[in-house]
C-alpha positions in Angstrom: -3.9 60.1 -25.0 -5.3 58.8 -21.8 -6.9 62.2 -21.1 -8.7 62.1 -24.5 -10.1 58.6 -23.7 -11.3 59.8 -20.3 -12.9 62.8 -21.9 -14.7 60.6 -24.4 -16.0 58.4 -21.5 -17.2 61.5 -19.7 -19.1 62.8 -22.7 -20.6 59.4 -23.4 -21.9 59.3 -19.8 -23.1 62.9 -20.0 -25.1 61.9 -23.2 -26.5 58.9 -21.3 -25.0 56.4 -23.7 -23.8 53.0 -22.6 -20.6 51.5 -24.0 -22.8 49.1 -25.9 -24.8 51.8 -27.5 -21.7 53.8 -28.6 -20.0 50.6 -29.8 -23.1 49.9 -31.9 -23.1 53.4 -33.4 -19.4 53.0 -34.2 -20.1 49.6 -35.8 -17.7 48.0 -33.3 -18.0 45.1 -30.9 -18.6 46.0 -27.3 -15.3 44.3 -26.5 -13.5 46.4 -29.1 -15.0 49.6 -27.8 -14.3 48.7 -24.2 -10.6 48.1 -25.1 -10.5 51.6 -26.7 -12.1 53.2 -23.6 -9.7 51.4 -21.3 -6.8 52.7 -23.4 -5.7 49.2 -24.4 -5.8 50.2 -28.1 -4.9 53.5 -29.8 -7.7 55.7 -31.1 -7.3 56.8 -34.7 -8.2 60.3 -35.8 -11.0 58.8 -38.0 -12.5 57.1 -35.0 -12.1 60.2 -32.9 -14.0 62.3 -35.5 -16.7 59.6 -35.7 -17.1 59.6 -31.9 -17.4 63.4 -31.8 -20.0 63.2 -34.6 -22.0 60.6 -32.7 -21.8 62.5 -29.4 -22.7 65.7 -31.3 -19.6 67.6 -30.1 -16.5 68.8 -31.7 -13.1 67.2 -31.5 -11.8 70.3 -29.8 -14.4 69.8 -27.1 -13.1 66.3 -26.5 -9.5 67.4 -26.5 -10.1 70.4 -24.1 -12.9 69.1 -21.9 -12.5 70.2 -18.3 -15.0 68.5 -16.0 -14.5 71.1 -13.3 -16.2 73.6 -15.5 -19.4 71.5 -15.3 -19.1 69.9 -11.9 -17.2 72.5 -9.8 -19.3 75.4 -8.8 -16.8 77.1 -6.5 -15.1 80.2 -7.8 -17.8 80.7 -10.4 -19.5 83.9 -11.5 -23.1 84.5 -12.4 -23.9 85.3 -16.1 -27.5 85.7 -17.1 -28.6 83.8 -14.0 -26.4 80.8 -14.8 -23.2 80.1 -12.9 -20.2 79.7 -15.2 -16.6 79.4 -14.4 -14.5 82.3 -15.5 -12.3 81.1 -18.4 -8.8 82.5 -17.9 -6.8 79.9 -19.8 -6.1 80.1 -23.5 -7.0 76.7 -24.8 -6.0 77.4 -28.4 -2.3 76.5 -27.9 -3.2 73.5 -25.8 -5.7 72.3 -28.5 -3.1 72.8 -31.2 -0.4 70.9 -29.3 -2.7 68.0 -28.6 -3.9 67.9 -32.2 -0.3 67.9 -33.5 0.6 65.0 -31.2 -2.5 63.1 -32.4 -1.5 63.7 -36.0 2.1 62.6 -35.4 0.8 59.4 -33.7 -1.5 58.7 -36.6 1.4 59.2 -39.1 3.5 56.8 -37.1 0.6 54.3 -36.9 0.1 54.5 -40.7 3.9 54.1 -41.3 4.0 51.0 -39.2 1.1 49.5 -41.1 2.8 49.9 -44.4 6.0 48.2 -43.2 
């Protein structure tokens, strides 16, 4: 889960949004959002989808974000004049596993709320 939170922070920064701006768009207090970004509170799937929508990205991009593909230009190849890292990993299984874990965590959270 920590990796997901770090990815949200990276995307927020790439979109030039402050914590305060994203908190406002999420209708959260700055304190509440900051706790989420520090990993002090669990992120719900609903919140994850809202964040993805606000950042204009998909949930899979958040789950599979690899900053080295953006910031690391070593071992890259040129495609149409733009350097891109060759993608050799199959992210489908990784995405599926992360998504299943998030769903399981959400189920547990909902179960604990009903007790």
